[in-house]
N, C-alpha and C positions, 0 to 999 in steps of 0.2 A: 361606263356608266352613261357617259354622254349620248350614246348611240340609243339607248333605251329611252332616255328622255327625248331625242328627237322622233323615234318612232311613236312614242305616245303622242307627240305634238301632230304627227301627221294623222294618226289614228282621231284625234282632238279635232282637228281641221276638217277632216272627212265629215265626221258625224255633225260638226256645225255648218258645213255646206247643206248637208240634207236637210236638217233643220231651216236652215235659210230659205231653201230653196222649196220646201213644204209650205212654210209660212207664206213665202211670195207667191207660189202656186194657188194657195186656197185665196189669197186677194185677187191675183188674176182672175180666177174664178168668179169671184163675187161681181168685179168689174165686167167680165166677159156676158154675165145675165143682164147687164144694161146698156152696155157700150159695146164698142169694136176692139179688135184684137191690137192695133196700134197702141192704144191709151194703155191697155192691159200689160203688153210686154215692157213698155218704159216703166211702168210702177212695179212689176216683178222685178226688172233689173236693178231699179233703185233700192228695192228691199233688201235682196240679195247682196247686193253690193255694199249697203251698209252695215249688215251683219257680218258677212266675212270680212270687210274693210276694219271692223272694229276689232277682230280678233288679231289681225296681221298689222295694225296700225304702226308698230314699233319698226316694221321692216318697210313697207308700204304708205305712200299718203293715202288717207281714207277718199278723198275726192278723186283720186286716179282710179282707186277699185272701183268707185260706184260709177265713174264715167265710162270705163272700161267694161264695167257689167251691163250698162245701159246700152251702149252700141253694140256689143256681143249679143245678147238677149234679141234685141230688135233685129239684126240683121241676120241672125241663125235661123229664128222663125221663118221668116219671109223666103230667105233661099233655101232652107231645107224643105218648106213646103211646096216651093216650086219646082225645085228638082225633084222631088219624092213624086208630085203629082203629073209632072211632064214626062217622065218615065215609066215604062212598064215594070216597076220593080216592086218587091213586097213594100210596106209601110214602115218596117223596121229599118229598112235601109235609108228612108229620109230622116228616121232619127241619129243614124250615124253619121250622116252628111251634116246634119244639125250640130253634133258633138264636135266634128271636125273645124266647121266653121265657127262654133263659139269658141273652142280651143284655141284656133288662129288669131283670133281677134283678142280674146281676153290675155291669152297667155302673151302675145305680140305687145301687147301695151303693158303689161305688167313686168315681163321678163325678156322682153326683145325676142330676137331669133330663136335662142334654145328655148325660150318661155314657150314661145307658139309651137315649136315641135313638141315639147314636152305634153302641152294642154292638149294639143290636137290630137296626140296619139293615146292618150288617156280618154280622152273624151270620145274618140272613135270607138275605142273596145267599149267602154261602160254604156255609151248611149245605145249601142247596136244590140247589147246584151238586154239593157233596159227596155228597148223598143221590141224586142222579140217576147220578151216577158210581158208586155203590157198588151201587145197583140196576142198572144196566145195563152195565158192564164185566164183561168174563168172568174174574172175579176167582177164583172158584172152580175149581180144578185148576190155577191157575197154579203156577208155581213158588214164588212168596211163600207162596200157601195150603198147597203142599207142605211147605214149611218149617216151619209151624207144626204140620200133623197129623204130620210126623216126629218133632218136638220133642215135641210133648204129646199124641200118639196121637190116637184118632178123636174126642176132644173139643177138637182144635185149633181148629176153627172158632168155637168158645165164646170162644176166647181172641184169635183173629184181628179177629173182628168188631169189638169195641171198641178193639183197637189201630189198625185200618185208619179206623174213623170218627173215631178221636182226632186223624188227620192233619188234617181239615179243621175238626173243633172248635179244634184248637190255632193253626191258621191264622187262624181268625176272632178267637179271644179274644187272641191275640198282637198281631195287626195292630190291632185295636182299642185295646189298651191303650198299645200305642205312638204312635197318634195321639193318643190323649187325653194321654199325657205331653207329646207335641209341642205340643198346642195349649194347655197348661198349663191345664186346665178348673179 
């Protein structure tokens, strides 16, 4: 019986990760329409750190989750973008690098070395798949994208992109957090 509850908790944290990152992505997109990326990434990290931190507050201190989220989000955006733009690789490879960096930093702060390895591995796989889907799915012109453009005007794609990318970022970080809790590292 204990195993089922743990697996449900992993699924719950994965879904809460998706929710947290999607909300944070929309707010980041709203900030990006008026300001620059550093402020957006700091606010995005704060929001998803607070939301996920709330659900794991009995195991991890909320402030530690928030600080880890801010640092991981900020550094992973810039390092993933820098490497992705510097190398002649497909764009989804830069998402994979972003997942590795975010996982190493967030997992390292939360779960030390074993946490860093777990988060980086899950981050690499899920971010790679998500980046591939983002690059190759016909999402622009879809009804989901049209909703953002109808709601937020011609800059709707600026809000849509971080929200859509937040789906796989949240899945990766929530899933890894659930596995980390189950393993009780």
